[in-house]
Every structure is written in structure tokens, then in C-alpha cells.
C-alpha angles and dihedrals in degrees: 000000000000116000125224093257121111113278119222113247093244090059101045097089099044121121119241089256091054092047090052090051092050089052093047091048091050091049091050091048089053091051092049093047091054091045091050092051090053090048091049089054090061100037088104089067091069098051119120093248095055117102115258091239091059092047091051092047092056098040096083092046092050091047091052089053091051091050096048092099090060090065105028132039099191142020093257108097095359112148110214124209118249113247116236118264 
């Protein structure tokens, strides 16, 4: 459903199917961006000077983040893994 906001020129002649695809792509991009920021917050855990126990503790969390797009297609309703403590 198209909202009452101004529509960019390049989107005015799209079919409903194309509009839905643009929305789906945008939703997935938002999910990936949030996922990437969470991964970036824990990048330090994989550095060479980090103890192996710390690396191993964060590996499952980071893998769950990478896999989030297999289960969810947008931020709405996404259940995020809990980072290790």
C-alpha cells in the first residue's frame, strides 16, 4: 500500500509487485545493517591477541548474527541473540 508521502520519480511507474520488492529489499537492508553493527561491536573478540576462550565464547553469537537473515527478512519481529557475558 502506497502512503500519502511524495513518491520519488523513479518509483512512480512501478507495478505493485515491483513496489513490494523495493520495500522487501529495503527491509532486508535494514536488517543487515543492524546485524552488521552488532557484528562490528564484537569484531575485537576475534583479534589475534584475544584469549582463545573469549574467541570461542563469541563464535556462536556471531554465527547466529550472520544467520539472522535466514530466519528473518526485516527488523520487525526479529529476535536477536543475546551476546555472551
